[in-house]
C-alpha positions in Angstrom: 92.2 73.1 3.9 95.6 71.7 3.8 96.4 69.9 0.6 97.4 66.3 0.4 101.2 66.0 -0.2 102.3 65.9 -3.8 103.7 62.4 -3.3 100.2 61.1 -2.7 99.2 61.6 -6.5 99.1 58.8 -9.0 102.2 57.6 -10.9 103.1 59.6 -13.9 101.6 58.2 -17.1 103.8 58.0 -20.2 101.5 60.2 -22.3 99.3 63.2 -21.3 96.2 61.6 -22.9 96.6 58.4 -20.8 97.3 60.6 -17.7 93.9 62.5 -18.3 92.2 59.2 -18.7 93.4 57.9 -15.3 92.4 61.2 -13.7 88.9 60.9 -15.2 88.6 57.3 -14.1 89.4 58.4 -10.5 87.0 61.2 -10.5 84.2 59.0 -11.8 85.1 56.4 -9.1 84.7 59.2 -6.4 81.4 60.3 -7.7 80.1 56.8 -7.8 81.3 56.3 -4.3 79.6 59.5 -3.2 76.3 58.3 -4.9 76.5 54.9 -3.3 76.8 56.4 0.2 73.8 58.7 -0.6 71.6 55.9 -2.0 72.0 53.9 1.2 71.8 57.0 3.7 68.8 57.4 6.0 67.5 60.8 6.3 67.9 62.5 9.7 67.3 66.1 8.8 64.3 66.7 11.1 65.8 64.8 14.0 69.2 66.3 14.0 68.0 69.9 13.6 67.1 70.0 17.3 70.2 68.3 18.8 73.0 70.3 20.1 76.4 69.5 18.4 80.1 69.8 18.6 81.8 70.0 15.2 85.5 69.2 15.1 87.5 70.4 12.1 91.1 69.7 11.5 91.7 72.8 9.3 89.9 76.1 8.4 87.2 75.3 5.8 86.7 71.7 6.7 83.9 72.8 9.0 82.1 74.4 6.0 82.8 71.9 3.4 81.7 68.9 5.6 79.1 70.4 7.9 78.2 73.9 6.7 74.7 73.0 5.8 74.3 71.0 9.0 75.5 74.0 11.1 73.1 76.4 9.3 70.2 74.0 9.7 70.8 73.8 13.5 71.4 77.4 14.1 68.2 78.2 12.0 66.3 76.0 14.4 68.0 77.8 17.5 70.0 74.7 18.3 73.4 75.3 20.0 76.5 74.4 17.9 80.1 74.6 18.9 82.9 74.4 16.4 86.4 73.4 17.6 89.2 74.1 15.1 92.2 71.9 15.8 95.1 73.3 13.8 96.4 76.8 13.1 96.2 76.4 9.3 99.7 77.7 8.7 100.8 75.0 6.3 98.0 75.0 3.7 100.3 76.0 0.8 103.7 74.8 2.1 104.4 73.0 -1.3 103.7 76.2 -3.4 105.5 79.3 -4.2 104.8 82.1 -1.6 105.6 85.7 -2.1 104.9 87.5 1.2 102.7 85.4 3.5 104.5 84.0 6.5 103.2 81.0 8.3 102.1 83.3 11.1 100.4 85.6 8.8 98.6 82.7 7.1 97.4 81.4 10.4 95.9 84.7 11.3 94.3 85.1 7.9 92.7 81.7 8.1 91.3 82.4 11.6 89.7 85.6 10.1 88.3 83.6 7.2 86.9 80.9 9.5 85.2 83.5 11.8 83.6 85.1 8.7 82.5 81.7 7.4 81.0 80.6 10.6 79.2 83.9 11.1 77.6 83.4 7.7 76.4 80.0 8.9 74.7 81.5 11.9 77.2 80.5 14.5 77.7 82.8 17.5 81.2 84.2 17.7 81.6 82.7 21.3 80.9 79.2 20.0 84.0 79.1 17.8 87.3 77.9 19.4 90.8 77.6 17.9 93.1 75.1 19.5 96.1 76.2 17.6 98.0 72.9 17.1 100.6 72.9 14.4 99.2 72.3 11.0 100.6 69.2 9.5 101.8 67.7 12.7 98.5 66.9 14.6 99.4 63.3 15.2 102.2 64.4 17.6 99.5 66.2 19.8 96.8 63.4 19.6 96.7 62.8 23.3 96.3 66.5 24.2 93.8 66.8 21.4 91.6 64.0 22.8 91.8 65.6 26.2 90.7 68.9 24.8 87.7 67.3 23.0 86.8 65.4 26.2 86.9 68.6 28.2 84.7 70.4 25.5 82.2 67.5 25.7 82.1 67.6 29.5 81.5 71.5 29.4 79.0 71.6 26.4 77.1 68.4 26.7 76.4 67.9 23.0 74.2 65.2 21.9 76.1 64.7 18.6 79.8 65.1 17.6 80.9 65.5 14.0 84.5 64.9 13.0 86.3 64.3 9.7 86.5 60.7 8.4 89.2 58.5 9.6 89.5 57.3 5.9 90.5 60.8 4.8 93.9 60.6 3.2 95.5 63.3 5.3 97.4 62.6 8.6 95.8 65.6 10.4 92.4 64.3 9.5 93.1 60.9 10.6 94.6 62.1 13.9 91.5 64.2 14.8 89.2 61.3 13.8 91.2 58.9 16.2 91.2 61.6 19.0 87.5 62.0 18.7 86.9 58.3 19.0 89.2 58.1 22.0 87.4 61.1 23.6 83.9 59.6 23.1 85.0 56.2 24.4 86.2 58.0 27.7 83.0 59.9 28.1 81.3 59.5 31.5 77.5 60.0 31.7 75.5 60.6 28.6 77.6 59.6 25.5 77.1 61.8 22.4 76.5 60.1 19.0 79.6 60.3 16.9 79.4 61.0 13.0 82.2 61.3 10.6 82.0 63.6 7.6 84.0 62.7 4.5 86.4 65.3 3.0 89.5 63.9 1.4 87.6 60.6 1.2 86.2 62.1 -1.9 89.6 62.3 -3.3 90.9 59.0 -4.9 94.4 59.5 -3.4 92.9 58.6 -0.1 92.2 55.1 -1.3 95.0 54.2 -3.8 98.1 52.4 -2.6 101.7 52.7 -4.1 102.2 50.7 -7.3 101.2 51.0 -10.9 98.2 53.0 -12.1 96.3 49.8 -12.8 97.1 48.2 -9.4 96.5 51.4 -7.6 93.2 52.0 -9.2 92.0 48.4 -8.6 93.0 48.5 -4.9 91.4 52.0 -4.5 88.0 51.1 -6.1 87.9 47.8 -4.0 88.6 49.8 -0.8 85.8 52.3 -1.7 83.4 49.5 -2.4 84.1 47.9 0.9 83.6 51.2 2.6 80.4 51.9 0.9 79.0 48.5 1.9 80.0 48.7 5.4 79.4 52.3 6.6 76.2 53.2 8.3 75.3 56.4 6.4 72.9 59.3 7.3 72.0 62.3 5.2 70.9 65.8 6.0 68.9 67.7 3.4 70.3 71.1 2.7 68.7 72.2 -0.6 67.3 75.4 1.0 70.8 76.1 2.6 73.1 75.6 -0.4 73.3 79.3 -1.1 74.1 80.1 2.6 76.7 77.3 2.5 78.3 78.5 -0.6 78.4 82.0 0.8 80.3 80.7 3.9 82.7 78.7 1.8 83.5 81.9 -0.2 84.9 83.4 2.9 87.9 81.0 2.7 89.5 82.9 -0.2 92.9 81.6 0.6 91.7 78.1 -0.1 89.9 78.9 -3.3 92.8 80.4 -5.2 91.4 83.9 -4.7 93.9 85.5 -2.3 95.4 88.4 -4.2 98.6 88.6 -2.2 99.6 85.1 -3.4 98.7 84.7 -7.1 100.6 81.4 -7.3 98.5 79.6 -4.8 96.2 77.1 -6.1 92.6 76.6 -4.9 90.4 73.6 -4.4 89.4 72.3 -7.8 85.8 72.4 -8.9 85.7 68.5 -9.5 86.5 68.1 -5.7 84.2 70.9 -4.6 81.3 69.2 -6.5 81.0 66.8 -3.5 80.1 69.7 -1.2 77.7 71.7 -3.4 75.0 69.0 -3.6 71.6 69.0 -2.0 72.6 66.8 0.9 75.5 66.3 3.4 76.5 62.7 4.3 77.6 61.4 7.6 78.8 58.1 8.8 77.6 57.0 12.2 80.5 55.4 14.4 79.1 52.6 16.6 80.4 52.0 20.2 82.3 49.0 19.0 84.3 51.2 16.6 85.5 53.7 19.3 88.6 51.7 20.3 91.5 52.1 17.9 
């Protein structure tokens, strides 16, 4: 996963204690948001298990975080799943000190990690594709990205498409979500159902706006509340698949702070990973009227 830019963080509080209080408030808001989405979600576990799917991921590990249990569930049922990886993953730690891993080397490493993770989820090797767009600059290739998705849909005929949420506070996630909507809107023949899986939407930085801590927090919580009320949510139960999903996520060592060659690299924090270790995965259904930008 490519981290959110440092400038997306909250304003600095004058005292460490106050800064921790704001962080705790934001984490609590994210957990309440997650809980609210889950409470309103309709279960679709049995139905979706038998429906062929195309999973679109902006960065290596997003496929496992957002859809790892779903992929494992479908593959356990013998249902075809294809994963399309949009970026090369070469910019995941661009804001951190790097000792010996060049962008090309990081891209190769993340491809290896993704292949291992998807294999642990039961995905066939020939069902994983890497588009290789520049990490951090996906918006510049949005039209080509949409065309690639449309071509994949025509070739694979999935009944469902899963893509990261447009509300995720990362430009690559937003670009891929827009491209997916454009591709589905352009589909001829049977139109697959489009679902979005939140990733950075579980990070408060996706919702706050510039301003003071108080103003940013109030704006962010109001935006989360509107989303929780408006989104059509569905849930997939993965209680029996959590160990398998965790094993797949462990393959992404470079994103978990476990890559020995780069001891200064941070990993995804446990408070964020909590959202992806639950007994369910949550998906927002995108209606036809929402497909146009």
